[in-house]
C-alpha positions as CSV (number, residue, x, y, z in Angstrom):
1,X,-94.2,144.7,70.5
2,X,-92.3,146.1,67.5
3,X,-89.1,144.6,68.6
4,X,-90.8,141.2,68.9
5,X,-92.2,141.6,65.4
6,X,-88.8,142.4,64.0
7,X,-87.2,139.3,65.6
8,X,-90.1,137.0,64.5
9,X,-89.8,138.4,60.9
10,X,-86.0,137.8,61.0
11,X,-86.4,134.2,62.2
12,X,-89.0,133.5,59.5
13,X,-86.7,134.7,56.8
14,X,-83.9,132.7,58.3
15,X,-86.0,129.6,58.3
16,X,-86.9,130.1,54.6
17,X,-83.3,130.7,53.8
18,X,-82.2,127.5,55.6
19,X,-84.6,125.4,53.5
20,X,-83.7,127.1,50.2
21,X,-80.0,127.3,50.9
22,X,-79.8,123.7,52.2
23,X,-81.5,122.5,48.9
24,X,-79.0,124.6,46.8
25,X,-76.0,123.3,48.7
26,X,-77.0,119.7,48.3
27,X,-75.9,120.0,44.7
28,X,-72.4,121.2,44.1
29,X,-73.5,122.2,40.6
30,X,-76.4,124.4,41.6
31,X,-76.2,127.8,39.9
32,X,-78.2,129.4,42.7
33,X,-76.7,130.4,46.0
34,X,-79.0,132.0,48.6
35,X,-77.8,133.3,52.0
36,X,-79.8,135.0,54.7
37,X,-78.5,136.6,57.9
38,X,-80.0,138.5,60.8
39,X,-77.9,140.9,62.8
40,X,-79.1,142.5,66.1
41,X,-77.3,145.2,68.1
42,X,-78.1,146.1,71.7
43,X,-76.2,149.2,72.8
44,X,-76.3,151.4,75.8
45,X,-74.8,154.9,76.3
46,X,-73.7,154.6,79.9
47,X,-72.3,158.1,80.4
48,X,-71.5,161.3,78.5
49,X,-72.7,162.1,75.0
50,X,-76.1,163.7,74.3
51,X,-78.3,161.4,76.4
52,X,-78.0,158.2,78.4
53,X,-80.2,155.3,77.3
54,X,-80.5,152.0,75.5
55,X,-81.2,151.2,71.9
56,X,-81.9,148.0,69.9
57,X,-81.4,147.9,66.1
58,X,-81.3,145.2,63.6
59,X,-80.4,144.3,60.1
60,X,-81.8,141.5,57.8
61,X,-79.9,140.5,54.6
62,X,-81.1,138.3,51.8
63,X,-78.5,137.6,49.1
64,X,-79.1,135.6,45.9
65,X,-76.3,134.9,43.5
66,X,-76.8,133.2,40.1
67,X,-73.7,131.6,38.5
68,X,-74.3,131.4,34.7
69,X,-71.3,129.0,34.3
70,X,-73.7,126.3,35.5
71,X,-76.6,127.3,33.3
72,X,-77.0,126.3,29.6
73,X,-77.1,129.8,28.2
74,X,-73.6,130.3,26.9
75,X,-72.8,133.0,29.4
76,X,-69.7,131.6,31.0
77,X,-68.0,133.9,33.5
78,X,-71.2,135.8,34.1
79,X,-72.7,136.4,37.6
80,X,-76.0,138.0,38.5
81,X,-76.5,139.2,42.0
82,X,-79.5,140.6,44.1
83,X,-79.2,141.8,47.6
84,X,-82.3,142.8,49.7
85,X,-81.8,144.7,53.0
86,X,-84.1,145.5,55.9
87,X,-83.3,147.8,58.8
88,X,-85.3,148.6,61.9
89,X,-84.7,150.0,65.4
90,X,-83.4,153.1,67.2
91,X,-80.3,155.2,66.9
92,X,-77.4,154.7,69.3
93,X,-75.5,157.6,67.6
94,X,-78.4,159.9,68.5
95,X,-77.7,159.1,72.2
96,X,-73.9,159.3,72.0
97,X,-74.0,162.3,69.7
98,X,-71.1,160.9,67.6
99,X,-70.6,161.5,63.9
100,X,-68.6,158.5,62.8
101,X,-71.3,155.9,63.5
102,X,-71.1,153.6,66.5
103,X,-73.0,150.8,64.8
104,X,-72.3,149.9,61.1
105,X,-75.8,148.6,60.7
106,X,-77.6,151.8,61.9
107,X,-79.9,153.2,59.2
108,X,-83.4,154.5,58.8
109,X,-86.2,152.0,59.2
110,X,-86.8,150.7,55.7
111,X,-86.8,147.7,53.4
112,X,-84.9,148.1,50.1
113,X,-83.2,146.4,47.2
114,X,-79.6,147.3,48.1
115,X,-77.7,145.8,45.2
116,X,-78.6,144.4,41.8
117,X,-75.8,143.9,39.3
118,X,-74.3,141.7,36.7
119,X,-70.6,140.9,36.4
120,X,-68.7,139.5,33.4
121,X,-65.2,138.0,33.9
122,X,-62.7,138.0,31.0
123,X,-60.3,135.3,31.9
124,X,-57.8,135.9,29.1
125,X,-57.4,139.5,30.2
126,X,-57.7,138.6,33.9
127,X,-60.3,141.3,34.4
128,X,-64.0,141.9,35.0
129,X,-66.7,144.4,34.4
130,X,-69.7,145.0,36.7
131,X,-72.8,147.1,35.9
132,X,-75.8,147.8,38.2
133,X,-76.9,149.0,41.6
134,X,-73.6,148.7,43.5
135,X,-72.0,149.3,46.9
136,X,-68.5,150.8,46.5
137,X,-67.4,149.6,50.0
138,X,-67.8,145.9,48.9
139,X,-64.5,146.4,47.0
140,X,-63.0,149.9,47.5
141,X,-61.4,151.2,50.7
142,X,-61.9,147.9,52.5
143,X,-59.5,145.9,54.8
144,X,-60.2,142.3,55.9
145,X,-58.7,142.7,59.4
146,X,-60.7,145.8,60.2
147,X,-64.1,144.3,59.4
148,X,-64.3,142.8,62.9
149,X,-65.0,146.3,64.4
150,X,-68.5,147.7,64.7
151,X,-67.7,151.4,64.3
152,X,-68.5,152.5,60.7
153,X,-65.2,154.2,60.2
154,X,-63.4,150.8,60.1
155,X,-65.6,149.8,57.2
156,X,-65.4,152.9,55.0
157,X,-63.1,155.9,55.6
158,X,-65.4,158.7,56.9
159,X,-63.8,161.3,54.6
160,X,-65.6,159.3,51.8
161,X,-68.6,158.2,53.8
162,X,-69.6,161.7,54.9
163,X,-69.0,163.3,51.4
164,X,-71.6,164.4,48.9
165,X,-75.3,164.9,49.5
166,X,-76.2,161.5,50.9
167,X,-72.7,160.1,50.8
168,X,-71.4,158.0,48.0
169,X,-73.1,154.7,46.9
170,X,-72.8,152.6,50.0
171,X,-74.8,151.4,53.0
172,X,-77.7,152.2,53.2
173,X,-78.1,154.1,49.9
174,X,-76.8,152.8,46.6
175,X,-76.8,154.1,43.0
176,X,-76.2,152.8,39.5
177,X,-72.6,152.1,38.7
178,X,-70.1,150.7,36.2
179,X,-66.9,149.1,37.6
180,X,-63.8,147.8,35.9
181,X,-61.3,145.6,37.7
182,X,-58.0,144.4,36.2
183,X,-55.2,142.2,37.6
184,X,-52.2,143.1,35.4
185,X,-49.7,141.0,37.4
186,X,-49.7,138.4,40.2
187,X,-50.8,140.1,43.4
188,X,-51.6,143.5,41.7
189,X,-55.2,144.9,41.4
190,X,-56.4,148.0,39.6
191,X,-60.0,149.0,39.8
192,X,-62.2,152.0,39.0
193,X,-65.9,152.8,39.1
194,X,-68.2,155.6,38.0
195,X,-71.5,156.1,39.8
196,X,-74.5,158.4,39.9
197,X,-73.4,161.4,42.1
198,X,-76.4,161.2,44.4
199,X,-77.8,157.8,45.5
200,X,-81.5,157.3,46.2
201,X,-83.7,160.4,46.5
202,X,-82.8,163.0,49.2
203,X,-86.4,164.0,49.5
204,X,-87.6,160.4,50.2
205,X,-84.9,157.9,51.0
206,X,-87.1,155.0,52.1
207,X,-87.0,152.0,49.7
208,X,-85.0,151.9,46.5
209,X,-84.8,155.0,44.4
210,X,-83.0,155.4,41.1
211,X,-82.8,158.8,39.5
212,X,-80.2,160.0,36.9
213,X,-80.1,163.8,36.8
214,X,-77.5,165.8,35.0
215,X,-77.4,168.3,37.8
216,X,-76.2,165.6,40.2
217,X,-73.2,164.6,38.2
218,X,-71.2,161.5,38.9
219,X,-69.0,160.1,41.6
220,X,-65.7,158.5,40.5
221,X,-63.3,156.3,42.5
222,X,-60.1,154.4,41.6
223,X,-57.8,152.2,43.6
224,X,-54.5,150.4,43.0
225,X,-53.4,147.7,45.4
226,X,-51.0,144.8,46.0
227,X,-52.1,141.7,47.8
228,X,-49.8,138.9,49.1
229,X,-49.5,135.9,46.8
230,X,-51.7,133.8,49.0
231,X,-54.6,135.8,47.6
232,X,-57.7,133.9,46.3
233,X,-59.8,135.0,43.4
234,X,-58.2,138.3,42.6
235,X,-60.2,138.7,39.4
236,X,-63.5,137.9,41.1
237,X,-65.9,139.8,43.3
238,X,-67.3,137.8,46.3
239,X,-71.0,138.2,47.1
240,X,-71.8,140.7,49.9
241,X,-72.5,139.0,53.2
242,X,-72.9,140.9,56.5
243,X,-72.4,137.6,58.3
244,X,-68.7,138.4,57.8
245,X,-69.1,141.4,60.1
246,X,-69.7,144.1,57.4
247,X,-69.0,143.4,53.8
248,X,-66.9,140.7,52.1
249,X,-64.0,142.6,50.4
250,X,-63.9,140.2,47.5
251,X,-60.2,139.2,48.0
252,X,-58.9,137.0,50.7
253,X,-55.2,137.6,51.5
254,X,-53.0,138.0,54.6
255,X,-51.3,141.3,53.5
256,X,-52.5,144.2,51.5
257,X,-51.4,147.8,50.6
258,X,-53.5,150.1,48.5
259,X,-53.9,153.8,47.5
260,X,-57.0,155.4,46.0
261,X,-58.7,158.6,45.1
262,X,-62.2,159.9,44.5
263,X,-64.1,163.0,43.3
264,X,-67.5,164.4,42.4
265,X,-68.0,166.0,39.0
266,X,-70.3,168.7,40.4
267,X,-68.7,171.3,42.6
268,X,-70.0,171.9,46.1
269,X,-70.6,175.2,47.9
270,X,-67.7,176.0,50.2
271,X,-68.3,176.2,54.0
272,X,-68.6,179.7,55.2
273,X,-68.4,181.2,51.6
274,X,-70.3,181.8,48.4
275,X,-67.8,180.1,46.0
276,X,-68.0,176.4,44.9
277,X,-65.1,174.0,44.8
278,X,-64.5,170.4,43.7
279,X,-65.1,167.8,46.4
280,X,-62.4,165.2,46.3
281,X,-60.1,163.0,48.4
282,X,-57.3,160.5,48.5
283,X,-56.6,157.6,50.8
284,X,-54.0,154.9,51.7
285,X,-54.3,151.8,53.7
286,X,-52.7,148.5,54.6
287,X,-52.8,145.4,56.7
288,X,-50.2,142.9,57.6
289,X,-50.3,139.5,59.4
290,X,-47.5,139.7,62.0
291,X,-47.6,136.0,62.7
292,X,-49.5,132.8,62.2
293,X,-49.1,130.0,64.7
294,X,-47.2,126.9,63.4
295,X,-49.3,123.6,63.7
296,X,-46.9,122.2,66.4
297,X,-47.1,125.3,68.7
298,X,-49.6,126.6,71.2
299,X,-51.1,130.1,71.5
300,X,-53.2,132.5,69.3
301,X,-53.8,131.5,65.7
302,X,-52.7,134.8,64.2
303,X,-52.2,138.5,64.8
304,X,-53.0,141.1,62.1
305,X,-52.5,144.9,62.2
306,X,-54.1,147.5,59.9
307,X,-54.0,151.3,59.3
308,X,-55.9,153.7,57.0
309,X,-55.6,157.4,56.3
310,X,-57.8,159.7,54.3
311,X,-57.5,163.3,53.2
312,X,-60.2,165.5,51.6
313,X,-60.8,169.1,50.5
314,X,-61.8,170.7,53.8
315,X,-63.1,173.8,52.1
316,X,-66.2,172.0,51.2
317,X,-66.1,169.0,53.6
318,X,-66.7,168.8,57.4
319,X,-63.6,166.6,57.7
320,X,-60.1,167.4,56.8
321,X,-58.4,164.0,57.4
322,X,-58.9,160.7,59.1
323,X,-56.6,158.1,60.7
324,X,-57.6,154.6,61.8
325,X,-55.6,151.7,63.1
326,X,-55.9,148.6,65.1
327,X,-55.1,144.9,65.5
328,X,-57.1,141.7,65.3
329,X,-56.1,138.5,67.1
330,X,-57.6,135.1,66.1
331,X,-57.8,132.5,68.9
332,X,-56.6,134.6,71.8
333,X,-58.6,132.5,74.3
334,X,-57.3,128.9,74.7
335,X,-59.6,126.3,73.1
336,X,-61.5,129.0,71.1
337,X,-59.5,129.1,67.9
338,X,-62.2,130.7,65.8
339,X,-62.9,133.7,68.2
340,X,-61.6,137.2,67.3
341,X,-60.4,139.9,69.6
342,X,-59.5,143.4,68.6
343,X,-58.6,147.0,69.6
344,X,-58.8,149.9,67.3
345,X,-58.9,153.7,67.2
346,X,-60.6,156.0,64.7
347,X,-59.6,159.7,64.6
348,X,-61.6,162.1,62.4
349,X,-60.3,165.6,62.2
350,X,-62.6,168.6,61.4
351,X,-61.5,171.0,58.8
352,X,-60.5,174.6,59.5
353,X,-63.4,176.0,57.4
354,X,-65.9,174.0,59.4
355,X,-64.4,175.0,62.7
356,X,-64.3,178.7,61.8
357,X,-67.8,178.8,60.3
358,X,-69.8,176.6,62.7
359,X,-71.0,177.0,66.3
360,X,-72.3,174.0,68.3
361,X,-74.4,175.0,71.4
362,X,-72.7,178.4,71.4
363,X,-69.1,177.1,71.2
364,X,-66.6,176.5,68.4
365,X,-66.4,172.8,67.4
366,X,-63.7,170.6,68.8
367,X,-60.8,169.8,66.5
368,X,-61.5,166.1,66.2
369,X,-63.6,163.2,67.3
370,X,-61.8,160.1,68.5
371,X,-63.3,156.6,68.9
372,X,-61.5,153.9,70.8
373,X,-63.1,150.4,70.4
374,X,-62.5,147.1,72.0
375,X,-64.4,144.0,70.9
376,X,-64.5,140.2,71.1
377,X,-66.4,138.0,68.7
378,X,-67.5,134.5,69.9
379,X,-68.1,132.0,67.2
380,X,-70.8,129.8,68.6
381,X,-71.2,127.5,65.6
382,X,-71.4,127.7,61.8
383,X,-74.7,129.6,62.0
384,X,-74.4,131.9,65.0
385,X,-71.9,134.5,66.5
386,X,-72.1,136.8,69.5
387,X,-69.9,139.9,69.8
388,X,-69.2,142.0,72.9
389,X,-68.3,145.6,72.2
390,X,-67.0,148.7,74.1
391,X,-66.5,152.2,72.6
392,X,-65.2,155.4,74.1
393,X,-65.9,158.5,72.1
394,X,-63.8,161.7,72.8
395,X,-65.6,164.9,71.7
396,X,-68.6,163.2,70.1
397,X,-69.9,165.1,67.1
398,X,-67.1,167.7,67.6
399,X,-69.4,169.1,70.3
400,X,-67.1,170.7,72.9
401,X,-70.0,171.0,75.4
402,X,-70.6,167.2,75.6
403,X,-68.8,164.9,78.0
404,X,-66.9,162.0,76.4
405,X,-69.3,159.1,75.7
406,X,-68.9,155.6,77.0
407,X,-71.0,153.0,75.1
408,X,-71.3,149.2,75.7
409,X,-73.1,146.8,73.5
410,X,-73.5,143.3,72.1
411,X,-74.2,142.0,68.6
412,X,-75.9,138.8,67.6
413,X,-75.4,137.4,64.1
414,X,-77.5,134.5,62.7
415,X,-76.8,133.4,59.2
416,X,-77.5,130.6,56.7
């Protein structure tokens, strides 16, 4: 009954979005852009892990962007954005016992305002400033070619995602932020953000919570990157849209290389000790399009590869490092040029302090959790996609007593 209610609610919202968005798109000068999407995941843990079983979970997104260039207020270069988010369903990670996150839409059952921000672009300086409730993974530590995959580690490096109290400001909990982005030279991008150190309210995370407490400090992140010169809109930030698998990175380019770092201003209690240390990390990532099919040739449209590494202070963090890599093929199946096929691996290594101070079911933790994912995305039409997914998890949750988990699933995406 609850599953039917969720689906009906999603379809109603999609219907409203179709009417509103269709009206907005009829006028090229409309300052309002509304998008609505419904994502449903159906996963089964076939063997291994904590428990065998099936779970259904879903995600509803409502995005409204207001472009003040098209309004008579004298606020050229200003954008206002509101993003509402609803999540329902069970937990597939609870069955598999993994810690990286099999589904990147898994969250507690709740409706919330996920993002509310205003951005001002300064065209002469080729820069922009953003202030408001903000998701760092919409612009930081993100690769276009890895967004095909459903495992959370291919969206945000887990050394960052599993840091802090509730993690940094990202799905599903966001906090107030100020972000500066500068494009000093063709292809180059430098960005930095300062955010509240603890998003939401750890005591009650349902809905949207905003608290600014001195004791929680701030979370800071910075990144410098180079994008190939086919990049579009380097000084702009695209609106978040989960119809594009997870989050739109804001820059469309074939090739990218970037390095970044982050830290919390408030020290964290060390694992297995009484002292406190700074929680920080660094990362590097890149993606490269190996080929794109010439118009007069047959075969796949393109092949892109990606890789990402992350390092953190393992004295206070569960993880010590992370490595992820994979490839993404467009148009592998003949006559289906818009489909995507991919294979990726996500390797999260536990820190020595965690291994030496923790026992799981009476045994020392395994040294790493490894996720191997294969997936294929069918583009049915401009409004619907269907994605088949297989994941094999070695040492789920670092629990040496669990058998390796084998998970199969499917994702449905409807968007307008």
